C-alpha positions, 0 to 999 in steps of 0.5 A, a space after each residue: 434125052 438131048 440130041 447132043 447125047 445121041 450117037 450115030 445110028 440112033 433114031 427118034 422123034 423130036 419131043 421139044 425144042 428150046 426151053 433154055 433161058 437167055 437171048 442167045 438160046 432164044 435165037 438158036 431156038 428160033 433158027 432150029 424151028 425155022 430149019 424144021 426141028 419141030 415136035 413130032 419130026 423124025 430124026 436120025 444121027 448120021 455122023 459125028 465130027 472127029 474132034 469133040 464130036 462136033 459138028 454132028 450130022 442128022 437126018 431130019 425127015 428127008 433132009 440132012 443138017 449139020 449142027 454144033 453140039 450147043 445147038 443139038 443140046 436144045 433139041 430133046 428127043 425120044 429114042 425109037 428102035 434098037 440101039 446099034 
């Protein structure tokens, strides 16, 4: 599932980053990889913004990162644990 679809409290493992076509998507993918959004990293959705659920805050291994939904849409995750 796309990270952008996950709700607060959900945890998972990143399975892929990117795979979207276009120059803008390639640049966003590069920035995500530089921030540590790599296959196998553990991730948890901590918070969603009140308007349009943007931005969202995630815990990526041991750091917190705020992302826009368009960026989170490039990250695929496999969910772990039970839904809250």
